[in-house]
N, C-alpha and C positions, 0 to 999 in steps of 0.2 A: 092559618099561618101559626096563630098562639096555642093551639092543639099541638101542632107539629112542633114547635119549640121546646113547647111542657114536655112531650114524649120523648125528645132526644135528650136534651140535657137535664130536666127536671128541676123542680125548684128548689130542691134542698142545695144544689150547686151553684144556682144564681145566687141565693143568698149568702152561701158562704163567701164567694168571691166578693160581695157586696161588704161584707164584716171586715173580711182581711185587707179591704182597700181602704179601711176609715184610719183616720190617723189619733193619735194617743188620746186626744181628749173624747172623740166619740167613743173610740174602744172603752173607754171607762164607763160611759153611758149604757154602751149597749151590755155589756159584762154585769149588770144590774140585773138585768132579765135572766132569770132562771132557764135552766137547759129544759126543763120541762115544759115551761109556757111555750118556747120556740117549737118543742116538738108536737104539741097540742094546736098551735096554730099551723103548723106545716099541715097537718091532717087534716082541718078544718079546711085548708086552702085546695086539698087534693078532693076531697069530696065535693065541696064548691064547683072545682073545675069538673068534676063529672056529672053534676046536675044541671048546670047551667050553661047552655051551648053559648051565649054570645060573652062568656068569660073574656076578659082581656087582662093580660098580666101586667100589661103597664098600668092600667086603671088602678090595679092593685097596688103597685107599688105608689103610686101618688098619694093613694089614701092613708099608706102605713106610714109609721113614723120614722122610718129609715130612707124616705123621700129628701129631707135634707141631705143626707148622707150621700145619697146616691147622685144628686146635683151637682155637688163640689166635687167628688172626688172618681178619678177614671177607675174603671174596674182591672185594676193589675192584680195578679195572682202572686202573693207571696208565700212560699212554702216555708223557710225557716228564717223568716223575719220576726224578730222579737218587738217589743213596745218601744226599747229604747231605739235600735236602729232604725224603726220606721221613723222615729221623733226625728234622729238624727239625719235622716234623708230629706225629710220635710224641710228641716231648716238650712241644708246646705243648696236645695234648689230654691228657696227664698232668697238666700244671699249671691244665687248667679255662682256658685262653686262648679257646679257639674253640670256639663251640659250634655245632653242627650241628643246624638244624631239619629236621625231615622234610618234604619237599615234598609239596605235595597234587598228587595224580594229574589230569593235565589230557587230556581226552577228550571225545569226544560225548557218551557215555552217564554222565558223572559226576554221583553223584547229590549235588542242592545242599541247603546247608544251608538250615533254616527258620530264620527270622528272628522272634525273639520281639518286637523294639520295633515299635511301628505306624508305618506309612510317613508321612514328613513330606512335607507340599504342599508341591511348588516352585512359585515365581512362573513366572505365563506369559510366555513371551517371543516375541514376535511375528516370524513368519518372513520378514517383508519387511524387507529391507536397508537400503533408502532411503524415507523418506516423501514423499507428494507435495509437502510443505510445504519440504523440502529444494531443490525444484526449482523451486518456484512464482515465487522471484524470481529464478531464473538465466534467463538470454538466451542464446540458443542462435542462431549464426547460421549459416545453411544457404546454400547453392546448387545449381544445378542440376547434376548430375552427380556428386555426391558418393556415396561409400560407405558401405557399413553399417560398416566398420571406423573410418571417420572419423567418422561420426555417432555412433558408441560412444565416441570419445575425447572428442569434444564434451560430450556429456551426461553421461558417467561411468558409463553403464550396459553390461551385459555383452552381448556379440553374440549370444548364444542367446535373450536377452530379448527384443532388438529383430526379431530374423527370427520369433518369436513373433507380436508386433506387426503385422510385415507379412504373415503368414499371416492374421490376423484382418482385416486391412486388405482382404484378396482380392487381392494381388500376390503373384507368385512372381519369386524371384531365385535364380539357380542357384548363385552364389557371394557370398561377402561382399566381394569385390572388384568386382562389378558395379556399375556407376553406377544411381542412383535419381532419378526426378523431383524437382524440386524440392517441388511439392505431397505426393507421399509421404512424404519427409523432414520435411515440416510435420506430417503427420498422426501420423507417429511419434513426434515431439518433442512434439507436444501430449499424445498419449496417456501420455506419460510426464510431464507437468506442467509443462514447460519451456515459457516464452515464445521466440517465434520472431522472428527478424530475418532478411530476405531479402536476400541480395546477387545483384546482378545483373551477369554480367559483358557487355560489349561487345566481346568479340573476334570479329572476323571482319564484324561488322555496319558498316552505312555509317553514318558520322558527320558529322552537318553543323552548322553554326552555328545558333543560335535564338534568337529574340528575348528580351530580359529581362525578367524579371518583377519588377516594382517595386512595394513596401507601403509605402503611405503611412498613416505613425503619428505621433503627436502627441497634446496635451491635447484634450480638451472645448472646444468654441467657437473653436479657432483657425484654421479655413478651411479644413479638409482636403478637404471634398467640394465647397467652391467653389472650391478650386484645381484641382481635377479637371472641375469643371464648363467651367471656364475653358480646360482643354488640350482638351476633346473636344466643346466648343461646347454642351453641354446646360445643364439647370436643374434637377439630381437635388437640390440643398439645400432649395431651394423646398418640395418634395413630403414633404420630412421631418416626421414627426410631433415637434412641440416645437422645431423647427430642430436637431435632432440625428441624428446616424447611428446608428440602433441595429442594423445588420445588417453584414455583411461582403460586400460585391459586388466581381466581379471584370468586368474590359472590357477590350478591347484598343483602343489609340489609334494612329489614323495621324497620324506627326508630320508638319509641313510638310516637314521633308527627304525624307521619303518612307519612314523607318524606323518600324517598329511596335514597340511596348511595350506588353506585358500590365502593367494596373494593379490593385490591390488596394486597396481601402477598409476602412478598420477604424475600429469606434468609439473616441473617446476617453473615454467615461465610465467610470469607475474600476470598474464591474459588468462589462465586458466586457474583462476581462484575459486570460480564455482566448482570445478572439477574436483580439488583438492577437500572443497567443503562436503560434496556427496560421499566421497571416499572415507572421510571423517566419522559421517552420519552412520553408514552402514558398517563399520569395521569394529573389531573386540580392541586390537591393539595397534600403535602407530610406530612403525619403525623410522625413526628420525637419522637421515643421513645427511654426516656433514664431512664436508673435504679437510683434510687434515691441514694441506697445506692454502686453503681457503678462508676457513673459519665461519664463525656466523654470518649470513647474509638476510636480506630483507626477507627473501620466501622462505627462511628457516623461520624466523619470527613468525611470520604470517602461519606455516604449518604447526607451531607450537599454540598457536591460538585458536586455530582450528579443533587442534586436540583437547584442549581445556575446554572451548565450547561444548563437545560432543562428550567431554568427562570419559576420555579414554585414556587409558594408559600408555606410555610411551617409554619404547627401548631405544637407545642412541646407539646408532652405527657410526664409526669416526672411519670414513673411507680413506684411500689414497694414503695408506699409511706407509706404503713403501717408496714414497717420493722424497727426494733429497731435502726439499723443504717444509715436509711434513713435521707439524707440531702438535701433537695429541693433547699435551697438556694444556696447550694454551687454548683449544676448542673447549676444554672442559673448564677453562676458568670463563670463558665466556659463555658459556650455558649455564653455570652457576650463576653468575651475574643477571641472566636473563630469569631468573625464578626457577630454573628447574634443580631438584635436590638429588643430586648425584647420591650413587651409595658410596664411593670412596669420601664423600663430605657428610656421611650420616644420615641421608636420603634414602629411597627406595627405588629410583631410576637406574636400571643397568644401563650400564656403558660397555661396550664391546669394538674392539681396535681390529678392522677386517682390511683385505684388502680386494677387490674383485678382479684384479689383472693377474696377482700372483695367488688368487684363490685361499688365502691366508686368514684365518679367524672366520671361517664361517662355520664351523662344529661350535665354537662358543656362542655365536649368533644364534644357531638352532636350539642349542640348549637354553639361552636364556628365553626365547619365545615360547619354549615348551612349558619351562617354568612359569611364566608369567600366566600362560593359559591354565596350568593345573591350580595356580592360587586363584583364578578368576571362576574356577569350576564352571565351565560352560556347556549349558543342557538347552536343549529345544523339544518342541512336541513333536514328535514323529507321526504319527497318524492325524486323521482329520483333514480339514481344507487347507491348502498352503497359503502362505504369506512370503510375497516376494518382492524384490527391490529393484528397480531398474537402474542399472548402472551405466549403459550406452544403447541408444537404439539408431539404426540406418536403414536407407531403403536399398535393396538388392533387385537387380533389373528382372532377376528369374523367380525369387521368391518373393518377394514385394517386402514388407516392413517386417524388420527383426529387430527383437530387443535382447539384449544380453542383461540378464538379471542373476541376483543371488538369491537363492531360498532362505527364509529367514526362520521358518516354522512351517509343520506339516510336511505335506510330500504332495509334490507337483505332477499331476499325472496328464499324459497325453489325450487328447479327447475333451477334456474339460472348457469350460465355459469360462472365460476372466474379462474383468475388466480392468484396463489400465490405463488410470489417468481419466481422459475423456474419451479415449477408445475402447472400443470391445472388440471380442474374436473368440474362435474356438480353436484350442492349440492343436495345431495341423501336425507339428514337428517339436521334437525336443532334442537339442544337439549337443553336446560338451564342446569345451573350448577346444577341442582337437576336430571337432566337426563329425565325430561319432554320433549316431543317432540312437537313442535311448529311451527308454518308457517312461522314468520318472524320473525325479530329481528331489534327492532328501536335502535336509538343513545344511547350510553354507556350502551349497554344491553351487557354481557359475555355470550358467547354461545359457542357450540363445533359444528362444522359442520364435517361430512364427504360423503365421494364421490370423495375425489381428487386422482388423478393417482398416485401419490409418496407423500412421506413426505417431509413438508415444513421445513424451518429454521425460529427457534423461532425469531421475529423481522420483519417478511416479511409483507408486504401489501398486502391486499386481494383487488383484483379490477374486477370488474363486465364487462363483454363484452358481446355483442349480438349475438354471434353463437360460434358455435364449432368449425369452421374453424378459426375463429379469436384467439380462445382461443389457439388452437394448434400451429397457425403463432407466437402467443407471445410468448409464452413457448418454443419454437425452438429458435427464436432469442433471447431470454434471457440465454439459456444454450450456445449458440454459443458466445455469448458475454462473458459469464463464463468462458468457456474455453479458450478462446483466452486469458483475462486478467490473467488467471492460469498460462498460458504458458508463458507468459511475464514475470510475477513475478518469474516462476522457474528458467528462463535465466538469468534475472537479478541478482538473488540470485546466481546462480551459477558463474557469472561473478565476482562477490565481493569476492565469497569464493576461486576464483582461484588467485584473487588478493591479498587476505590475507592468502594465503596458507603456504606462507614461512614463515611469522609471528606466527602463530596460530599453538600450536602442535597439534600432533594426540589425537585425543579423542577417547574412547570407545563409541562404538553404543550400544542404549537398544531400540530394536524396541518393540511397545506395541500396541495392539488392544483394543480399549476401546468399551464396549456395554453396554447402558444405559437404563431406561426406557421411559425417554422422551428427545426430543430434548434438552431442555435449560440444564438438566443435563449432557448429553453428552458434550456441549460445555462446563459448567463449569469444568470439570474433566479435559477435553483436556488442557483447559488453565490453570488448578492448576498443571496439570505434566510439561508443557512446562515450568513454574517457577523452576523446579527443575534441569533444563539443569546448567552445569557448565564446566568449564574447562577441567575436564578429562572425562565426560560422558556426552553425547549427547542424550536427550530422544525423541526418533523418533516414533511419533504416525502415525502408517503407515495406519490404518483405523479406522474410528469410526462408529456407526450405534445405531439405536435403535430397541430395542427387546431383545429376549434370545439369548443366544448362541447358534450357528448352526454348521453343519458339514462343512459348507464354512470356516467360521472364522477359524477352527482346522486346516483346511488345507493351508489357507494362513498364520497363525502362523507358520507351518510345513514350508512353502515355504522360509520365510525370518527370522526363527529363533526368534520370537517374543513371549512375553508372553500377555494373556488375562486378563484384567480385565472385570470383572461384576459388575455394580453398581446398585443396587435395582432392579435385575431381578432373575428369577428362576434358581435354580441349575440346570445344564445341566443334561441329562440323564446318568444314569451310563455307559450305552455304550459308548458314547460320553467322559466321563470320563476316561475312561479306554483306549479310541485309544488315546487321549490326553498326558496320561501318557506314554503309550509306545512309542510315538513320542518325550519323552523329554520336553513336551510343559507345561509351568506353567498355572494353572488358579485361578486367585484370585477373590475370590466372596466377597462383601463389602456392607454393608447398609450405613454406617457413613463415611463422608469424612474425619474424622480425621484418623480413623485406616486405611483405604486406603492410605493415604498419608504418614501414617508413614510405612507401609508396602513397599511401593515403594522407600521410602526415605534410609531403610534400603537394598533394593537390590543394589539402586546405590551406596551406600557405597562398597557394598561386590565387586560389578563389575569394578570399578574405580581401574586404576594402581597403583594411590599413586603417590607421588612425594620423590623423595631420600634427606634426609639429613642428615648434620653431626651432631652427638649428643657425649656428653662426658658421656663414660662408667664408667670413673674412674679416680681417682688422686692418686699421690703418692708425697711424700714429700722427698727431698735428703738430708739425715741426714750424709753421708760421702763419699769419693771419694778414690778409688784405682786404683793404676797404675799399669799394667801387663806389665813388659818389655819384647819386641822381642828378640828371641835368633838370628835370621837371617832375611834377608829380603826375603827369599823365604817364612817362616813360618808367616810373617807378621811384623809390627813394634810394637810401643809401643800402647796400649790399655787403654783407660780410663773407668773404672767400676762405676756406680753412685750407692751406698746404698741406698735405698728406703725403705720407710715403706707406704703402701695402706693406705690412710685416707677416701677413699669413693670410693663406688661400686667396681672394680675389673680391673685388668689391664692385659691386653690380649696381645700375642707375636705377633699375626697376624694383629693387629690393627695399625694403624697410630699413633705416639707420637708426642706430640707438648711439648716443651721446653718452661716454661714461667718465667719470672725473674720479680719479681716486678710489675706484671701483664701486661707485653710484651713481645710478641713472640721473642723469640732469634732464636729457630730451630723448623722445622717441617719436619719429615721425619719416616722412617720405624724402627723397633726394631732389630738388628741383634741376641741377645742373652737375654734370660730370665732366671735368675736361682733361686731356693729357696734351701738354706743348699747343695749347690754344686749340684743340681741336676738340669736338664733344664725341664722346666714346660712350659706348654702353659697358664694357666692363675694364677693369683694371688689374692686372696679377700681382703677384708677389713680387717685392723688390724693385715695384715702378713707383712716378710721384704723380700727383695728379693734384687737380683742385675741386674743391667739393663745397657745393650750396646746398644748405637744409631749408626745407620748407619752414616760415615763421619762427626761425632761430639763427641769433648770430650771438651767441655766448659763447664763444669759442676761448680756450685758453691753449697755451703753447703745451704740451705733453700730454692733451686728452687722447684718449680713445675713441675711435668711432667704428662701432661693429655694423656688418654688413648682415642682416637676418632674412632667411628665407624659409617657405614653408615646405616641409617634405612628408611625402606618405611613408611611415613607417608599417613595414609587415610585419605579422606575428612570427615566431621561429619554432621550428618544432626540435623537441628536445629528447632524447632517448638515454636512458641510464645504462649502466651494466648489468642491472639487475632485471633488465626488460620493461622498465616501467616509462612510459612514453606519457608527453604531455604535450599541450601547444601554448606558449608562453605570449602573451599579447605584451 
């Protein structure tokens, strides 16, 4: 063992460790020996070790002069320790200033200590860094040719996560700097839960001037459709149900000067606010029609607000100037007071006085529209994939889902694959607003397309994709995101309802199924019905659809106890009506929005539970006071009787009585006895005299008023204004 130790470490290293571990006093003695002596001694020791086989290194150290040093000090190796530091360390250890803890050995096979305490259950922490709700309200702008790096910056996600989604989608990209198509970018963003806004660049495309898109807006019955009939030489207003427009129509008018203008006609009723908003969103110029004999009305102000929100210029058309009560100057003053800067008052908004009946001022209106369009320098991309906007959608029995759209850029060609909102399809036919089939549609052209797999929503964008597979994939991704957002909204709504359940009283529920002719009307009727919600009745629209009433609607209504509303649709067959009658289901058929809202409002009033209120049923004046002496304590003490005359209403014995003196309440309680001519009666009418005894009250005075109180159920009221706004007042 000694030879093995000498061979591995060497005597010199052991000597150096011994010398380094000596304190200051020993170091001074050791340093007196010369280096040469140490070298000679070490050589002699080496020779002796080789010659003597039973040599022991411990015996050598015991005989050496370093034995005392080795016995007192531990063999600790100090590489950078000076004599002063070693002396300070020894003094600190002697005084107990430093405590050296024994370090635990570290290694792979170290035995672990057993824990005697029970394990603590740690809360679960989700591994997902971001929830879908964090990106739900975020809108990401995407464009064709963007890279994964750019998309990661916009969404705030890691590049590796986007690459995993890209692989799941079925696309392969060599590098994160390779360009992506706009469809793939939308799929990735939707998978992350973010909303998408497409940005289309027109670099290198052929850009030409296009006709202006003009939306006619204003209050109901101010002559919007009549003005358009005068421009296009038709009579659409005479065919409208109730004489009011309830759809959003689009058509092209060839003006006498040879220019073409695309017009959008919007309804003026308050229920069709969403239609007016859609018209302002797609338009270039808004024609604000105001009747000269009526002035500025609520829907006029709403149309102005929609135009300002969409940042669209306004041209004012003061209609019905031929009427005797017309006052165009008053209309101009009203518009100026609402913030419109008219040209006559130093602004830039043109005002034209017209008459749709006499067809006067139409040339001036055309000139004003063309001048405004020329100032705007309207241009659009002609070639490339088309972008369009759905104005209206309906379901045709023979042709299936139909979408009325206006092309915003590019050229829409028959046979292309398109994605419209949540639906997709291949364009089977394109027709203009006259019904003539055309092969393609250029910018600012209203068309009707067919070939969609489902009915889109009014206001959806139409995008053209390269293949059927891409169209299916985009449609499925949008539907998945729509369902996810809807579930999140429902869950958040339920959470809020649970929080407010203690404060909000219980309401009666009125389930309704809505069927209408077009998608825009369905949305308008649904929004109008939701405005009829009150603290007592909750209007729950359980299902909406486009088309006539079917057997499935009746089955759904029977399952949830709903009533069915058919607006501008054909009456159901007699067999279906009989089945609904036997099941106790109400079917309301209407073609005018006024009548529909009035009927639903009356139903809500009938179904409302009402509120209990205290009402004064009658009043009696105290004329004299009579005192009835009690004969014994068993039969009762003294009783005071108030001799009264009923001056209003009637006094009932079962009602609560209130005693008033100089307008202040003295007593309120029940009536013990009510007599008329010594006969017990239940009621005493106006003008009659009676004797009245109140429970635990004998503080009567002549001239006091006794009121008879009763609990009545107060029903809500259905209120409809002249502007078409309806509400339930509780």
